[in-house]
C-alpha positions, 0 to 999 in steps of 0.5 A: 500500500502506497503512503503519502510523503507526510505519512512517510516522514512521520514513520521516519521520525517514529523510527528514530525517536522510538521508545520502548512502549508496551501497549495493552489492547484486545479486539474485545475492547469494542463495547458490545452496545449497539446504542453507544454511538448515540450517546457520543462514544465511538466503540471502535476507538481502541481499534482505530488507535491500535491500527494507527500505532501498527501502521505508523510503526510507532510501536512494534508488533511484539509490543502489543500485549493481550490483557487478562480480566481483572479479578473480583478480589482486586476490584473489591480492594476499591469497590463495595460489594453492593456496587459489584453485585449491581453490575450484574444487572442490565439496568445498572450498566444501561444507566452507566453507559446511557443506553436502553437495558434491552441493549445490554448483554451483561456478561459481554459488557463486563468482560470488556470492562474487566479486560480494560481494568485488568490491563491497567493493573498489568500495565501499572505492575509492568511500569513499576517493574521495568521503569518503562512507560506503558499504554492501555487503549481502554480505561480511565474510568475516573467517574466510578467511586467506591460505591457508585458508577456512572458517566461510562465508568462502571469501575475505577481501573486507575484506583484498582491498579493503585490499590493492587500495587499498594497491596504488593508493597509499593509505597511510592508517590502516585501522580494521576494527570487527568485530561478528560473533559470532566473532573475525576470525581470518582477517582478523588473519592477512591483515593481519598485516604491515600496520602501518597498521591497527587491528582491533577486535572485539566478539564472543560467543566467546573464542578466545584472544589474536590478534595485531593484534586488540583483542578484547572479549568482553562478559560474560554477562547473569548475570555483568554 
């Protein structure tokens, strides 16, 4: 397949400036919800990113890692039994993702969610072990709190990964930089008692002050 000059130059720069980067991805990252695009989510976004990373040769094929589902015991380090039990009901997941309950196949949706969360845990462990960056193409479920889910976030993979590392003896400082359009309200609740964490947020919405979050809302273009 022929490539244009811009694509060729990008590939050349990627080759010379390549860093070792493990990338977690699975085709099952595509959320099995037919109505998800109607609420503004692209179910194939992980597929598109994985394709681009391979085609641009930003990462080598051997760097693509297959995730495993997170265990419920790891999820229980952060989330209450009541929340985890509720995720077995179509109505709960329909509310989380903004779709009709008839569109929800619980086992399939939760398989995707658990794969994404398991990858975040695995990537965090790998980074602590190797001191190299890692990337997970699905996750960042920052709205899920210990006993709450919503905003397309059924569980909080970031908090679960941190809790797993803490349980394994990691005592270092954790920095979370959140660049979503909305503040990380659930993450703030999950990490409230972790004294060795800093959460920075650059978002497009002002939800008021959140304990433990350094939140910055950029000014509108006409206010700058």
